[in-house]
C-alpha positions as CSV (number, residue, x, y, z in Angstrom):
1,M,-63.4,-78.7,-90.4
2,E,-66.2,-78.2,-87.6
3,G,-64.6,-81.6,-86.2
4,E,-60.9,-80.3,-86.2
5,M,-62.1,-77.3,-84.5
6,R,-63.7,-79.0,-81.8
7,N,-60.3,-81.4,-81.3
8,W,-58.3,-78.1,-81.3
9,K,-60.4,-76.5,-78.7
10,A,-60.4,-79.6,-76.5
11,A,-56.5,-79.7,-76.9
12,A,-56.2,-76.1,-75.6
13,A,-58.4,-77.0,-72.9
14,I,-56.3,-79.6,-71.7
15,A,-53.0,-77.6,-72.1
16,A,-54.6,-74.7,-70.1
17,F,-55.2,-76.9,-67.1
18,M,-51.7,-78.7,-67.2
19,V,-50.3,-79.2,-63.7
20,Y,-46.6,-79.2,-64.9
21,G,-44.8,-76.8,-67.3
22,T,-41.3,-76.1,-68.2
23,A,-38.8,-74.4,-66.2
24,Q,-40.2,-71.0,-67.6
25,A,-43.8,-71.6,-67.4
26,Q,-46.1,-71.0,-64.5
27,T,-47.0,-74.1,-62.5
28,V,-51.0,-74.1,-62.3
29,F,-53.1,-76.7,-60.4
30,H,-56.7,-77.3,-60.2
31,W,-58.3,-79.3,-57.4
32,P,-61.5,-81.0,-58.2
33,A,-64.6,-79.9,-56.5
34,P,-65.8,-82.3,-53.6
35,E,-68.6,-84.5,-54.7
36,T,-70.8,-83.8,-51.9
37,Q,-71.1,-80.6,-49.7
38,P,-69.8,-81.3,-46.0
39,L,-72.8,-81.1,-43.6
40,G,-70.9,-80.9,-40.2
41,E,-69.7,-78.0,-38.5
42,A,-66.2,-77.1,-39.6
43,K,-63.4,-77.0,-37.5
44,R,-60.1,-75.6,-38.0
45,Y,-56.5,-77.3,-37.4
46,Y,-53.2,-77.4,-38.5
47,L,-50.3,-79.8,-39.3
48,P,-47.3,-78.5,-37.3
49,M,-44.0,-77.5,-39.1
50,G,-41.8,-80.5,-39.3
51,T,-44.5,-83.1,-40.3
52,P,-43.1,-85.6,-42.7
53,L,-44.1,-86.0,-46.3
54,M,-43.1,-89.0,-48.5
55,L,-42.1,-87.8,-52.1
56,K,-41.1,-89.2,-55.3
57,T,-39.4,-87.5,-58.3
58,R,-41.6,-87.6,-61.5
59,T,-38.8,-86.9,-63.9
60,Q,-35.0,-87.6,-64.3
61,I,-32.7,-84.7,-63.0
62,S,-29.1,-84.5,-64.1
63,T,-26.3,-82.2,-64.6
64,K,-26.5,-83.1,-68.0
65,D,-29.9,-81.9,-68.7
66,N,-30.4,-79.5,-65.9
67,K,-28.7,-76.2,-64.8
68,P,-29.0,-74.0,-61.8
69,G,-32.6,-72.3,-61.5
70,D,-34.2,-75.1,-63.5
71,R,-37.4,-76.3,-61.9
72,A,-37.8,-79.9,-60.9
73,Y,-41.0,-81.7,-60.0
74,L,-42.0,-84.4,-57.5
75,E,-45.2,-85.7,-56.4
76,V,-46.5,-86.8,-53.0
77,A,-46.1,-90.7,-52.7
78,E,-48.1,-91.3,-49.6
79,S,-51.4,-89.6,-48.6
80,V,-51.6,-87.5,-45.3
81,S,-55.0,-87.8,-43.4
82,F,-56.7,-86.6,-40.3
83,R,-59.8,-88.4,-39.0
84,G,-60.7,-89.9,-42.2
85,Q,-60.2,-86.8,-44.2
86,I,-57.2,-86.7,-46.7
87,I,-55.3,-83.5,-46.1
88,V,-52.4,-84.1,-48.6
89,P,-53.4,-86.7,-51.3
90,I,-51.2,-89.1,-53.1
91,G,-49.9,-87.3,-56.5
92,A,-50.0,-83.8,-55.1
93,P,-47.5,-81.8,-57.0
94,V,-44.3,-80.5,-55.4
95,V,-41.8,-78.0,-57.0
96,A,-38.5,-77.9,-56.5
97,E,-35.3,-76.0,-58.0
98,V,-32.1,-77.1,-59.1
99,S,-29.8,-74.7,-57.1
100,R,-26.5,-76.6,-58.0
101,A,-25.4,-78.5,-61.0
102,Q,-21.8,-79.4,-61.7
103,R,-20.7,-81.9,-64.4
104,N,-18.0,-84.3,-63.9
105,G,-14.8,-83.6,-65.1
106,H,-12.0,-85.5,-67.0
107,V,-9.7,-86.1,-64.2
108,G,-11.6,-88.1,-61.9
109,K,-14.1,-84.9,-60.9
110,K,-17.4,-85.9,-59.9
111,G,-20.4,-84.5,-60.8
112,K,-22.5,-82.7,-58.1
113,L,-26.2,-82.0,-58.1
114,E,-28.2,-80.0,-55.5
115,I,-32.1,-79.7,-55.5
116,R,-34.0,-77.4,-53.0
117,L,-37.5,-78.3,-52.4
118,L,-39.9,-75.3,-52.6
119,Y,-43.4,-76.1,-51.9
120,A,-46.0,-78.6,-52.3
121,E,-49.5,-77.9,-53.7
122,T,-52.5,-79.2,-51.3
123,P,-56.3,-78.5,-51.5
124,S,-55.8,-76.1,-48.6
125,G,-53.2,-74.2,-50.6
126,P,-49.4,-74.4,-51.2
127,V,-46.9,-75.2,-48.3
128,R,-43.3,-74.5,-48.3
129,L,-41.1,-77.6,-47.7
130,T,-37.6,-78.6,-46.7
131,G,-36.0,-81.8,-47.3
132,T,-33.4,-84.4,-46.2
133,S,-32.7,-87.6,-47.9
134,Y,-30.0,-90.1,-48.0
135,D,-29.6,-92.9,-50.4
136,E,-26.7,-95.2,-51.5
137,G,-27.2,-96.8,-55.0
138,K,-25.8,-100.0,-56.1
139,S,-22.7,-100.3,-58.3
140,G,-23.6,-101.6,-61.7
141,T,-20.2,-101.0,-63.4
142,A,-16.6,-99.6,-62.6
143,L,-18.0,-96.3,-63.7
144,S,-21.4,-96.6,-61.9
145,V,-20.5,-95.8,-58.4
146,G,-23.1,-95.3,-55.9
147,T,-24.6,-92.0,-55.3
148,M,-25.4,-90.3,-52.3
149,L,-28.0,-87.8,-51.1
150,F,-27.2,-85.5,-48.0
151,A,-29.2,-83.0,-46.1
152,S,-28.4,-79.4,-47.4
153,A,-28.3,-76.1,-45.5
154,L,-30.6,-74.8,-48.2
155,G,-33.8,-77.3,-47.3
156,G,-32.9,-79.4,-50.1
157,F,-31.0,-82.7,-51.0
158,F,-27.4,-83.0,-52.4
159,I,-26.1,-85.8,-54.9
160,H,-22.8,-86.7,-56.1
161,G,-21.3,-89.3,-58.3
162,P,-19.7,-89.5,-61.7
163,S,-23.4,-89.4,-63.3
164,A,-24.7,-86.9,-60.6
165,R,-28.2,-88.1,-61.8
166,I,-31.7,-88.5,-59.9
167,D,-33.8,-91.0,-61.8
168,A,-37.6,-90.7,-62.1
169,G,-39.3,-92.4,-59.1
170,T,-36.4,-91.8,-56.6
171,P,-38.0,-91.5,-52.8
172,V,-37.6,-88.3,-51.2
173,E,-38.4,-87.6,-47.5
174,A,-39.6,-84.0,-46.8
175,Y,-41.1,-82.0,-43.8
176,L,-43.4,-79.1,-43.6
177,A,-41.3,-75.9,-43.2
178,E,-44.3,-74.1,-42.0
179,P,-47.7,-75.0,-40.4
180,L,-50.4,-76.2,-42.9
181,R,-53.8,-75.0,-41.9
182,F,-56.8,-76.7,-43.0
183,T,-60.5,-77.0,-42.4
184,W,-61.9,-80.3,-41.0
185,Y,-65.7,-81.5,-41.3
186,P,-66.9,-83.9,-38.9
187,E,-69.9,-86.3,-39.5
188,P,-73.1,-84.6,-38.6
189,G,-74.6,-85.9,-35.5
190,P,-77.5,-85.0,-33.2
191,K,-77.3,-81.6,-31.6
192,I,-78.5,-81.6,-27.8
193,A,-77.9,-78.0,-27.3
194,L,-76.8,-74.9,-29.0
195,I,-73.1,-73.9,-28.4
196,P,-72.2,-70.1,-28.2
197,A,-69.8,-69.4,-31.2
198,Q,-66.1,-69.1,-30.6
199,P,-63.4,-67.1,-32.2
200,D,-61.5,-68.9,-34.8
201,S,-58.5,-70.8,-33.7
202,Y,-56.3,-73.7,-35.0
203,E,-55.7,-76.9,-33.1
204,T,-52.7,-79.3,-33.9
205,A,-54.0,-82.2,-35.9
206,R,-52.6,-85.7,-35.7
207,P,-51.9,-86.6,-39.3
208,G,-52.4,-90.1,-40.4
209,F,-50.0,-91.7,-43.0
210,S,-50.4,-94.9,-44.8
211,S,-47.0,-96.3,-43.7
212,L,-45.4,-93.6,-41.5
213,Q,-46.7,-92.5,-38.4
214,Q,-45.5,-89.5,-36.1
215,P,-47.1,-88.6,-32.9
216,V,-47.9,-84.7,-32.6
217,S,-49.0,-83.1,-29.4
218,R,-52.2,-81.2,-29.4
219,A,-51.8,-77.4,-29.0
220,D,-53.2,-75.6,-25.8
């Protein structure tokens, strides 16, 4: 009995720290504490609005199984770093919402599915996203016509076709809809002279991507 109680408590603890829930459940994410405390002087930067993020869907989304208002979940596929510090890690959860789901009809009417990106969770806090993507699938059978994803005015992406389905693992390119502010800790070095304290200010960071590069100008 005691062993069963311990197992039940462990299962309850794991459930309490779940990242993704159902459409009605609240999304909670806990970032692990750093292994070592930073020693350098903290500096504050931000990734500007429009910085790209490469995502992928975690689960299948379709007009058959989903309806408007349902939550959809993606994750970051490529990390974003700045001067050796990871700002947005691979696997960071992204929350989206089904804004339109129209099933295919009987007289050649195509199904339509629209997904609106909401936000991504990062160690510096949640950040709003907007997304555009285009994909042309391959035709497998006479009924399996290629699907297309279009930019949406709502900041999401739109897919249409007989199946109106987005498979798990589908790549999606998103962009920051607002600046992502973060704190950067340089490696500690020898101090030659004391520097007077300055008011907090944010500088524009140049993000580093594993395979996607975009130059960003530094703020004045």
